[in-house]
N, C-alpha and C positions, 0 to 999 in steps of 0.2 A: 315622836320627837325627831326634829330635823337637825340641820347643821347650823352653825352660827352664821351671822351676817358676814363676817370676814371670810369664813370658809366658802360661803356661797359666792362672794365677790371673786375669790381666787378661781372658783369653779367656772364663773362666767367670763373671767378675764377682764374684770372692771374693778374700779376702786370700791371700797366699802361705802364711800360717800354716794356713789351712783346707786348702790343698793338702797341706802337710806332714802334717797330722793324718790326712787321707784316705789318704796313703801308709802311715803308721804303722799305721793301723787295717786296712789291707788292702783298702780300698774301691777303690783304683786302684793299678795297678802301673806303675812307671817302666820305661823301657828299661834295658838293661844299662849304658849310659853315664851314667844318671841323668837323662836328658831325658824328656819326656812326649810320647807319641803322642796328639795332641789328640782325634782321632776315637775311638780305642779307649778313652781315658780318659773321654770323655763318656758312652759306653755303659756302662762300668763304674760311673761315678759315679751314673748314673740307676738302674742295676740294684741297686747295693749300698748306696744311701743311704736313710735314713729319710725319710718324708714331711716336707717343711719345715713349720714351725709359725710362726704369727703370734700372739703372745700366748698364750692358752690354747686357742685353737680351731685345729684341724688343717685345713690346706687340702685340697682334694679330691686324691685320689691320681691321679697321672698314669700311665696304663698305657703301658708301653714295649713296642712291637711289635718282635719280633726281625726283623732284616734278614738278608740272605744271608750276611753275614760272621759273624753270631752263631750259635754251634752250638745246635741245638735241645735243649730240656730234655726228655729222655726218662726222667726219674726215675719213681719208683713212682706218684706222684700227679700228676705233670706240673704242679706248682704254680709260680707265678711266684716268683722269688727276690728277696731283698733287701727293700726298703721295702714292697712290696705284701704280702708274706707277713707281715711284722712288723705291718702295719696290720690284716691279717686276724686275726692272733693277739690283738692288743689288742682288737679288736672282739668276738671270741669271749669273751675274758676279761671284758669289761664286761657282756656279755649274761649270763654265768654269775653274776657278782656281783649283777646286777639280779634274776635269778631267785631267788638265795639270799636276798637281802633281802626279796623278796616273800613267800617261804615263812616267813621269820623273823617278819615283820610279821603274817601271817595266824595264826601260832601264838600270838603275843602278844595278838592280838585275841580269841583263843578260837575261831577259825573252823576250826582243825585240831585233831585229837586224835592221841594216841600210838597207833599201830597195835596193839602188843602189849597195851596197856591196854584198848583197845576190844574186842579178841578175847577177853580174859579176862572182861570185863564181859558180853559176849554169851553166853559159855559159862556163866557163873554164872546169868544169866537163864534160859537154856534148861534148865539143870539144875533150877532151882526150879520151872519150869513142868512139867517131867516128874514131879517128886516130887509136885506138887499133883494131877496126873492119876492117879498111882498110888495116892494116898490117897483119891481121890474115891469109888471103889466101896465102901470100908469105911464111909464117912460116910453115903452115900445109899441103900445097898442095903436096909437094914432099913425105911426109910420107904417106898421104892418097893414092897417086898414087901407091906407092910401095905395100901397103897392098891390093889394089884392082887390081893390075897388069894392070894399064892403063898408057897412056902417061902423064908424069908429067906436060908438058906445057898445054895440054888440060884440065887437072884437075885444074891447076892454073887459067886459063882463065874462066872456068865454075864457080869456087868458087868466084872469084873476081866479076864477073857479078852478081851472086846471092846476094852477100853482098852489092854491090852498089845499086841494085834494092831495097833491103830491107831498106837501109839507106835513099834512096829517098822517100820511102813510109813513113818512120818515120819523115822525114823532112817536109812532107806535113801536119802533124798533127799540129793543132794550140792550144796549151794549154791555158787555161784561167788563168790569173793572177789577182786574186781579192784582 
């Protein structure tokens, strides 16, 4: 047999309404007769309650070390339960929000580009560069043949073969897109 709810509230330094709310929320469990085991309820209260807040600033989380009477948490991640894990989840949520806002701001400032749009632009530039190289032998072979006093058709065929071979080598390069 434990102590009454009002006596436990005085023990915790809270109102009996707060104790009733904790029981309804499942943060603490009363005995079968409705009384409270103070030691067990203190452990449950610390483990299952959110970190107390003062104004808008959260106080530092108090790490509750399990004692011999508390069963070990052998869960998949062995994370602490209750307020500490809620604090961790809120922290992770705030970090994600901050990173999202940072990316959104960088995009608005024009520091980031749309990846598919950038890839399409690079592809278009590479294609125009390739086409310019493929047209180059036809434009220049007659002038080079006249300077070197060789057959214009032979010069055109030789230049076109050399350019195509070079473009083939460049096409075999696989750039990394990180």
